[in-house]
MIZA-620839 format. One record per residue (C-alpha): residue in three letters; x, y, z; residue number from 0. Coordinates in steps of 0.02 Angstrom, whole numbers. Last residue first. Layout:
BEGIN
[r "ala",[X,Y,Z],NUM];
...
This chain:
BEGIN
[r "thr",[-3317,4273,-772],458];
[r "lys",[-3148,4248,-803],457];
[r "ile",[-3149,4141,-610],456];
[r "ile",[-3289,4029,-672],455];
[r "ser",[-3205,3993,-834],454];
[r "arg",[-3058,3940,-742],453];
[r "asp",[-3145,3843,-630],452];
[r "ser",[-3227,3758,-760],451];
[r "ala",[-3064,3710,-855],450];
[r "leu",[-3009,3619,-702],449];
[r "lys",[-3148,3531,-653],448];
[r "glu",[-3147,3462,-843],447];
[r "ala",[-2973,3406,-840],446];
[r "his",[-3023,3327,-678],445];
[r "glu",[-3156,3236,-729],444];
[r "leu",[-3038,3181,-898],443];
[r "ser",[-2904,3127,-769],442];
[r "ala",[-3032,3033,-685],441];
[r "arg",[-3110,2951,-849],440];
[r "leu",[-2916,2880,-885],439];
[r "glu",[-2897,2815,-731],438];
[r "glu",[-3060,2715,-745],437];
[r "asp",[-3017,2637,-922],436];
[r "thr",[-2840,2623,-837],435];
[r "gln",[-2689,2699,-894],434];
[r "glu",[-2552,2651,-995],433];
[r "leu",[-2376,2687,-934],432];
[r "tyr",[-2318,2516,-935],431];
[r "val",[-2344,2489,-1119],430];
[r "leu",[-2249,2654,-1150],429];
[r "cys",[-2067,2586,-1078],428];
[r "ser",[-2032,2503,-1263],427];
[r "ser",[-2055,2680,-1323],426];
[r "pro",[-1871,2735,-1254],425];
[r "asp",[-1812,2586,-1375],424];
[r "lys",[-1669,2495,-1265],423];
[r "his",[-1756,2464,-1114],422];
[r "his",[-1667,2442,-935],421];
[r "met",[-1806,2498,-844],420];
[r "ala",[-1731,2616,-749],419];
[r "lys",[-1643,2697,-921],418];
[r "gln",[-1819,2706,-1006],417];
[r "ile",[-1908,2773,-848],416];
[r "glu",[-1756,2920,-855],415];
[r "leu",[-1780,2923,-1057],414];
[r "gln",[-1977,2938,-1032],413];
[r "ser",[-1963,3095,-897],412];
[r "leu",[-2000,3039,-699],411];
[r "gly",[-2148,3146,-641],410];
[r "tyr",[-2176,3016,-481],409];
[r "ala",[-2331,2947,-555],408];
[r "arg",[-2232,2890,-706],407];
[r "leu",[-2094,2788,-595],406];
[r "arg",[-2240,2712,-508],405];
[r "phe",[-2330,2660,-676],404];
[r "gly",[-2159,2577,-725],403];
[r "tyr",[-2142,2496,-555],402];
[r "ala",[-2345,2433,-568],401];
[r "his",[-2298,2346,-716],400];
[r "arg",[-2151,2272,-660],399];
[r "his",[-2263,2198,-531],398];
[r "gly",[-2383,2118,-636],397];
[r "his",[-2240,2033,-730],396];
[r "glu",[-2283,1899,-581],395];
[r "thr",[-2454,1867,-596],394];
[r "thr",[-2572,1993,-523],393];
[r "gly",[-2604,2106,-630],392];
[r "leu",[-2786,2060,-667],391];
[r "tyr",[-2767,2037,-860],390];
[r "lys",[-2617,1901,-813],389];
[r "glu",[-2730,1816,-681],388];
[r "his",[-2701,1761,-512],387];
[r "glu",[-2860,1803,-419],386];
[r "leu",[-2870,1889,-270],385];
[r "gly",[-2905,1818,-81],384];
[r "ile",[-2746,1866,3],383];
[r "arg",[-2695,1685,27],382];
[r "his",[-2737,1660,-175],381];
[r "val",[-2611,1785,-206],380];
[r "ala",[-2461,1673,-119],379];
[r "asn",[-2529,1536,-176],378];
[r "lys",[-2505,1606,-378],377];
[r "his",[-2326,1673,-303],376];
[r "gln",[-2280,1485,-250],375];
[r "arg",[-2328,1422,-402],374];
[r "ser",[-2245,1553,-511],373];
[r "phe",[-2078,1514,-391],372];
[r "asn",[-2074,1323,-434],371];
[r "lys",[-2102,1351,-611],370];
[r "leu",[-1960,1486,-633],369];
[r "thr",[-1836,1392,-530],368];
[r "glu",[-1737,1388,-379],367];
[r "pro",[-1566,1327,-379],366];
[r "glu",[-1504,1168,-285],365];
[r "gly",[-1520,1192,-105],364];
[r "lys",[-1639,1046,-60],363];
[r "ser",[-1772,1164,-19],362];
[r "asn",[-1756,1285,-156],361];
[r "thr",[-1638,1407,-178],360];
[r "phe",[-1602,1598,-240],359];
[r "ala",[-1438,1670,-231],358];
[r "tyr",[-1352,1575,-375],357];
[r "pro",[-1173,1497,-367],356];
[r "his",[-1174,1327,-386],355];
[r "asp",[-1146,1165,-290],354];
[r "ala",[-1187,993,-344],353];
[r "his",[-1076,859,-248],352];
[r "thr",[-1061,976,-100],351];
[r "pro",[-1241,1003,-85],350];
[r "ala",[-1304,1199,-115],349];
[r "asp",[-1353,1292,47],348];
[r "val",[-1543,1294,89],347];
[r "arg",[-1575,1486,127],346];
[r "gln",[-1694,1502,284],345];
[r "lys",[-1648,1587,425],344];
[r "ala",[-1482,1691,390],343];
[r "leu",[-1486,1700,226],342];
[r "tyr",[-1665,1747,210],341];
[r "leu",[-1652,1861,354],340];
[r "glu",[-1510,1951,247],339];
[r "phe",[-1616,1952,113],338];
[r "thr",[-1769,2032,194],337];
[r "leu",[-1656,2173,255],336];
[r "leu",[-1564,2220,118],335];
[r "phe",[-1735,2236,29],334];
[r "glu",[-1811,2357,141],333];
[r "lys",[-1644,2436,119],332];
[r "ala",[-1653,2456,-42],331];
[r "met",[-1840,2493,-47],330];
[r "ser",[-1799,2661,31],329];
[r "val",[-1773,2722,-137],328];
[r "pro",[-1943,2720,-180],327];
[r "ser",[-1927,2667,-315],326];
[r "phe",[-1761,2538,-310],325];
[r "his",[-1654,2532,-456],324];
[r "val",[-1562,2380,-506],323];
[r "gln",[-1393,2392,-580],322];
[r "phe",[-1356,2325,-769],321];
[r "tyr",[-1234,2216,-791],320];
[r "asn",[-1109,2176,-956],319];
[r "glu",[-946,2223,-859],318];
[r "pro",[-921,2355,-1002],317];
[r "asn",[-1090,2442,-893],316];
[r "glu",[-1245,2503,-913],315];
[r "leu",[-1334,2343,-974],314];
[r "leu",[-1493,2380,-1085],313];
[r "pro",[-1602,2218,-1077],312];
[r "ala",[-1577,2076,-1177],311];
[r "lys",[-1750,1986,-1122],310];
[r "trp",[-1651,1838,-1037],309];
[r "gly",[-1740,1668,-1004],308];
[r "ala",[-1714,1534,-862],307];
[r "his",[-1701,1339,-866],306];
[r "leu",[-1627,1252,-743],305];
[r "ala",[-1775,1159,-715],304];
[r "glu",[-1781,1085,-888],303];
[r "ser",[-1923,1097,-1024],302];
[r "arg",[-1866,1256,-1064],301];
[r "pro",[-1714,1191,-1144],300];
[r "tyr",[-1553,1257,-1048],299];
[r "glu",[-1453,1385,-1132],298];
[r "thr",[-1530,1517,-1030],297];
[r "arg",[-1467,1454,-884],296];
[r "pro",[-1283,1477,-921],295];
[r "lys",[-1223,1320,-930],294];
[r "leu",[-1150,1192,-768],293];
[r "arg",[-995,1110,-745],292];
[r "tyr",[-972,1209,-575],291];
[r "arg",[-791,1276,-590],290];
[r "arg",[-757,1262,-765],289];
[r "ala",[-920,1268,-835],288];
[r "leu",[-1003,1394,-738],287];
[r "tyr",[-848,1515,-729],286];
[r "glu",[-822,1514,-929],285];
[r "arg",[-1010,1547,-958],284];
[r "arg",[-992,1695,-840],283];
[r "thr",[-853,1778,-923],282];
[r "ser",[-651,1775,-913],281];
[r "tyr",[-624,1668,-767],280];
[r "lys",[-480,1679,-658],279];
[r "lys",[-557,1852,-595],278];
[r "asp",[-681,1759,-511],277];
[r "pro",[-844,1851,-497],276];
[r "ser",[-865,1812,-697],275];
[r "ala",[-904,1978,-789],274];
[r "gly",[-1082,1955,-894],273];
[r "phe",[-1048,1836,-1074],272];
[r "ala",[-1155,1703,-1023],271];
[r "pro",[-1306,1751,-897],270];
[r "his",[-1279,1931,-937],269];
[r "tyr",[-1263,2023,-764],268];
[r "ile",[-1392,2096,-636],267];
[r "arg",[-1311,2198,-524],266];
[r "val",[-1407,2243,-330],265];
[r "val",[-1341,2362,-222],264];
[r "ala",[-1417,2335,-66],263];
[r "glu",[-1462,2490,76],262];
[r "gly",[-1351,2526,235],261];
[r "arg",[-1315,2699,160],260];
[r "lys",[-1127,2681,205],259];
[r "arg",[-1126,2515,203],258];
[r "asp",[-1171,2487,29],257];
[r "val",[-1199,2303,52],256];
[r "ile",[-1172,2193,-124],255];
[r "ile",[-1307,2080,-202],254];
[r "asp",[-1213,1990,-360],253];
[r "ser",[-1098,1880,-251],252];
[r "leu",[-1262,1773,-205],251];
[r "tyr",[-1259,1752,-399],250];
[r "leu",[-1424,1829,-479],249];
[r "gln",[-1494,1745,-648],248];
[r "phe",[-1651,1701,-557],247];
[r "ala",[-1716,1879,-550],246];
[r "glu",[-1679,1924,-724],245];
[r "ser",[-1823,1781,-769],244];
[r "lys",[-1935,1876,-640],243];
[r "arg",[-1904,2033,-730],242];
[r "val",[-1845,2174,-621],241];
[r "gly",[-1933,2323,-599],240];
[r "gly",[-1846,2356,-434],239];
[r "tyr",[-1974,2387,-305],238];
[r "his",[-2112,2265,-369],237];
[r "met",[-2004,2151,-454],236];
[r "leu",[-1871,2160,-311],235];
[r "leu",[-1986,2166,-178],234];
[r "thr",[-2064,2021,-249],233];
[r "leu",[-1896,1909,-244],232];
[r "ala",[-1843,1961,-70],231];
[r "arg",[-2041,1928,8],230];
[r "gly",[-2029,1753,-81],229];
[r "lys",[-1866,1720,-21],228];
[r "tyr",[-1923,1791,173],227];
[r "asp",[-2084,1659,173],226];
[r "val",[-2102,1717,339],225];
[r "phe",[-2188,1578,499],224];
[r "asp",[-2023,1524,524],223];
[r "his",[-1966,1698,570],222];
[r "ile",[-2092,1710,695],221];
[r "ala",[-2008,1573,813],220];
[r "ala",[-2075,1393,810],219];
[r "thr",[-2075,1307,998],218];
[r "pro",[-2238,1223,934],217];
[r "asn",[-2170,1176,758],216];
[r "glu",[-2304,1151,641],215];
[r "cys",[-2245,1279,513],214];
[r "arg",[-2331,1333,385],213];
[r "arg",[-2241,1484,290],212];
[r "ile",[-2315,1677,241],211];
[r "trp",[-2287,1766,82],210];
[r "gly",[-2467,1809,66],209];
[r "asn",[-2520,1905,247],208];
[r "val",[-2391,2014,261],207];
[r "met",[-2290,2043,73],206];
[r "leu",[-2463,2014,-18],205];
[r "asn",[-2567,2125,85],204];
[r "his",[-2430,2257,77],203];
[r "ile",[-2439,2231,-112],202];
[r "glu",[-2643,2262,-103],201];
[r "asn",[-2660,2455,-143],200];
[r "glu",[-2544,2454,-265],199];
[r "pro",[-2631,2336,-364],198];
[r "phe",[-2510,2244,-474],197];
[r "arg",[-2515,2302,-665],196];
[r "lys",[-2593,2235,-797],195];
[r "thr",[-2643,2373,-917],194];
[r "ile",[-2714,2287,-1076],193];
[r "arg",[-2628,2298,-1235],192];
[r "gly",[-2653,2272,-1424],191];
[r "ser",[-2683,2460,-1440],190];
[r "thr",[-2818,2413,-1560],189];
[r "lys",[-2823,2403,-1746],188];
[r "pro",[-2922,2252,-1798],187];
[r "thr",[-2795,2135,-1907],186];
[r "arg",[-2810,2149,-2109],185];
[r "gly",[-2798,1998,-2189],184];
[r "thr",[-2646,1880,-2177],183];
[r "arg",[-2513,1891,-2323],182];
[r "val",[-2455,1798,-2453],181];
[r "ser",[-2343,1885,-2564],180];
[r "arg",[-2193,1916,-2464],179];
[r "val",[-2117,2099,-2497],178];
[r "gln",[-1947,2141,-2575],177];
[r "glu",[-1975,2163,-2733],176];
[r "asn",[-2125,2270,-2732],175];
[r "leu",[-2271,2305,-2886],174];
[r "ser",[-2132,2277,-3029],173];
[r "lys",[-2081,2100,-2944],172];
[r "ala",[-2266,2060,-2919],171];
[r "glu",[-2284,2093,-3124],170];
[r "asp",[-2122,1994,-3172],169];
[r "pro",[-2206,1856,-3068],168];
[r "asp",[-2350,1845,-3158],167];
[r "ser",[-2498,1748,-3052],166];
[r "leu",[-2448,1661,-2910],165];
[r "his",[-2365,1801,-2818],164];
[r "ser",[-2215,1749,-2712],163];
[r "leu",[-2245,1608,-2579],162];
[r "phe",[-2063,1637,-2515],161];
[r "val",[-1973,1769,-2595],160];
[r "his",[-1826,1766,-2735],159];
[r "ala",[-1924,1667,-2848],158];
[r "glu",[-1773,1543,-2877],157];
[r "lys",[-1718,1540,-2694],156];
[r "asn",[-1867,1523,-2612],155];
[r "tyr",[-1943,1387,-2759],154];
[r "tyr",[-1759,1293,-2719],153];
[r "ala",[-1792,1310,-2512],152];
[r "cys",[-1971,1220,-2533],151];
[r "trp",[-1876,1109,-2636],150];
[r "asn",[-1742,1092,-2510],149];
[r "met",[-1881,1058,-2372],148];
[r "arg",[-1950,921,-2480],147];
[r "glu",[-1786,841,-2491],146];
[r "glu",[-1735,836,-2302],145];
[r "ala",[-1921,754,-2281],144];
[r "gly",[-1888,605,-2368],143];
[r "ser",[-1940,530,-2527],142];
[r "ala",[-1980,655,-2652],141];
[r "asn",[-2074,587,-2833],140];
[r "arg",[-2234,681,-2826],139];
[r "phe",[-2139,845,-2736],138];
[r "pro",[-2016,865,-2894],137];
[r "asn",[-1853,830,-2860],136];
[r "ala",[-1714,918,-2745],135];
[r "arg",[-1583,1001,-2798],134];
[r "arg",[-1413,944,-2764],133];
[r "thr",[-1234,1037,-2809],132];
[r "his",[-1322,1223,-2776],131];
[r "tyr",[-1373,1151,-2597],130];
[r "glu",[-1212,1113,-2525],129];
[r "pro",[-1151,1292,-2522],128];
[r "arg",[-1298,1332,-2410],127];
[r "glu",[-1397,1485,-2482],126];
[r "ala",[-1562,1401,-2505],125];
[r "leu",[-1562,1329,-2338],124];
[r "trp",[-1541,1477,-2241],123];
[r "asp",[-1689,1572,-2345],122];
[r "thr",[-1786,1403,-2296],121];
[r "tyr",[-1763,1432,-2126],120];
[r "gln",[-1803,1616,-2113],119];
[r "asn",[-1945,1615,-2209],118];
[r "leu",[-2010,1472,-2118],117];
[r "his",[-1980,1555,-1965],116];
[r "phe",[-2071,1721,-2021],115];
[r "met",[-2233,1612,-2084],114];
[r "leu",[-2263,1546,-1920],113];
[r "ala",[-2245,1701,-1836],112];
[r "arg",[-2367,1787,-1985],111];
[r "phe",[-2492,1637,-1937],110];
[r "asp",[-2484,1681,-1723],109];
[r "asp",[-2515,1860,-1755],108];
[r "pro",[-2661,1852,-1895],107];
[r "lys",[-2739,1727,-1754],106];
[r "arg",[-2739,1551,-1825],105];
[r "pro",[-2895,1450,-1893],104];
[r "met",[-2908,1284,-1808],103];
[r "trp",[-2814,1135,-1880],102];
[r "tyr",[-2904,957,-1915],101];
[r "leu",[-2737,869,-1992],100];
[r "gly",[-2830,707,-2032],99];
[r "ser",[-2816,767,-2215],98];
[r "pro",[-3006,716,-2258],97];
[r "asp",[-3080,851,-2119],96];
[r "glu",[-3236,862,-2081],95];
[r "leu",[-3334,980,-1953],94];
[r "thr",[-3481,965,-2118],93];
[r "glu",[-3532,1125,-2133],92];
[r "thr",[-3365,1226,-2063],91];
[r "asn",[-3222,1115,-2179],90];
[r "val",[-3085,1069,-2067],89];
[r "thr",[-2934,1150,-2124],88];
[r "gly",[-2891,1295,-2029],87];
[r "phe",[-2906,1478,-2098],86];
[r "glu",[-2740,1558,-2078],85];
[r "leu",[-2635,1390,-2079],84];
[r "ser",[-2740,1305,-2198],83];
[r "gln",[-2713,1474,-2320],82];
[r "ala",[-2519,1449,-2278],81];
[r "phe",[-2515,1266,-2342],80];
[r "ala",[-2626,1316,-2487],79];
[r "ala",[-2493,1445,-2540],78];
[r "leu",[-2341,1306,-2509],77];
[r "leu",[-2423,1185,-2618],76];
[r "ala",[-2479,1298,-2759],75];
[r "arg",[-2293,1355,-2759],74];
[r "thr",[-2223,1191,-2753],73];
[r "asp",[-2331,1128,-2918],72];
[r "glu",[-2371,947,-2934],71];
[r "phe",[-2501,942,-2775],70];
[r "arg",[-2598,816,-2711],69];
[r "gly",[-2485,667,-2728],68];
[r "gln",[-2431,669,-2543],67];
[r "asn",[-2578,806,-2455],66];
[r "ala",[-2571,742,-2268],65];
[r "asp",[-2364,707,-2271],64];
[r "ile",[-2342,905,-2358],63];
[r "tyr",[-2456,983,-2213],62];
[r "gln",[-2360,873,-2089],61];
[r "ile",[-2201,944,-2146],60];
[r "leu",[-2256,1108,-2144],59];
[r "leu",[-2322,1107,-1971],58];
[r "lys",[-2157,1019,-1904],57];
[r "thr",[-2060,1170,-1981],56];
[r "ala",[-2178,1308,-1889],55];
[r "phe",[-2159,1197,-1727],54];
[r "val",[-1971,1187,-1737],53];
[r "ser",[-1950,1386,-1768],52];
[r "arg",[-2065,1413,-1623],51];
[r "glu",[-1954,1290,-1515],50];
[r "arg",[-1787,1377,-1578],49];
[r "trp",[-1883,1554,-1550],48];
[r "ser",[-1929,1495,-1371],47];
[r "glu",[-1747,1435,-1319],46];
[r "ser",[-1687,1610,-1360],45];
[r "lys",[-1572,1647,-1528],44];
[r "pro",[-1378,1669,-1478],43];
[r "leu",[-1363,1488,-1531],42];
[r "glu",[-1419,1532,-1715],41];
[r "ser",[-1309,1411,-1825],40];
[r "ala",[-1343,1292,-1720],39];
[r "leu",[-1526,1292,-1759],38];
[r "tyr",[-1501,1301,-1953],37];
[r "arg",[-1395,1148,-1929],36];
[r "leu",[-1523,1078,-1825],35];
[r "his",[-1644,1092,-1978],34];
[r "ser",[-1546,1028,-2105],33];
[r "ile",[-1516,872,-2012],32];
[r "leu",[-1707,818,-2003],31];
[r "val",[-1679,660,-1895],30];
[r "gly",[-1727,502,-1966],29];
[r "gly",[-1818,459,-2143],28];
[r "glu",[-1997,441,-2049],27];
[r "thr",[-1969,616,-1982],26];
[r "leu",[-1893,672,-1803],25];
[r "leu",[-1885,846,-1784],24];
[r "gly",[-1739,919,-1667],23];
[r "pro",[-1736,1014,-1516],22];
[r "leu",[-1578,1073,-1464],21];
[r "gln",[-1435,1007,-1329],20];
[r "val",[-1271,1086,-1393],19];
[r "glu",[-1110,990,-1381],18];
[r "arg",[-904,1034,-1370],17];
[r "gly",[-801,875,-1348],16];
[r "thr",[-718,934,-1505],15];
[r "asp",[-737,842,-1680],14];
[r "asp",[-856,948,-1767],13];
[r "asn",[-1032,978,-1767],12];
[r "arg",[-1101,895,-1622],11];
[r "tyr",[-1292,911,-1570],10];
[r "arg",[-1366,825,-1442],9];
[r "val",[-1544,795,-1474],8];
[r "lys",[-1713,828,-1404],7];
[r "val",[-1863,758,-1492],6];
[r "lys",[-2016,835,-1602],5];
[r "thr",[-2115,748,-1691],4];
[r "ala",[-2131,712,-1873],3];
[r "tyr",[-2223,569,-1953],2];
[r "ser",[-2249,480,-2110],1];
[r "met",[-2292,291,-2131],0];
């Protein structure tokens, strides 16, 4: 029986003790080794990228298995696979699918992403030295997933483009040598963005009435009812523009007190290549491994609690960190006060057998997790009577959008906003500056009033 399922694999490519945990594909012939090697060759890529590559390859294997004996020509098979991805496999009149796949039509962006991952994998596979010595049999004679993937790579190498033009290859080449031929239909043109920033008129309410804790101790002090960790993280996101995942990369040593100004200096280092707080170690990867037997949080699978992402922000310093720029700047003092209260009143230290350097911990002293904080933030939003929805700006990322829009309202230039938000591309910050329909209407009304006033003055 043919099948393809995702599994966790510990991958080692040499005789050293170093191994990497990767998502793998288990088929009836065993683990798809070539795809594991491909993922291992792209270790700097994110966990999300690896998961998506596995998913795209799994779909192709499932399609091939569901159509055994149907295609003798690989070009026709690959083209049919692409059409099945884009338009689905279900007959809209009978609601039947003899293949048993029952795929729904995919959005153009999703289709393109999946095809991109397959293109990358088969391009890599076709260039392997060992591939040149053994080419797969035609599909009707193939016996395993490895050979089927090799056959797709063979076609990719021979035709120079994955899924090339199905009629005249010379004509296709003359039209454009570099374009992949299987494309989606035209996507309706929109801005592709919905302005989603946390409402400024609710942020004080969230801080005071949202981030609270339940306490049944009759002798409890006021500090026992305040969630200082939630407040500190929200201050970082809302007034520092920090992404949620970046906040969970913070070590205790990354939050420094500027005693002259009485405020916090917060530095967020690259999880692996940032400078170690202990000069005996060259990088944070080495520091975590040798001191705590841990890996950077970006290298744990998304299914594990320690995972935290990294969006590759622009780093400002040779030690591979960026500094948080609070806006208003007075919030650097507010953050310092809140964080000191968190340390003094509520932070649970790590147990001696599981020590770690991270600033924010859970009730057991372990590094706080993204999943747990997301749940806590959702509860805090609900406590003040708001829905927790991305399109309303009330999720965690809505705070970063509020930060970017606030910088625009203060009159900062695009380059200044880029620097404050640590974007590599100056245009990346534009999404944070978009107005809502109501705000655009107010701007138009203001412009009309100014024009009307000038007209009255002239007359």
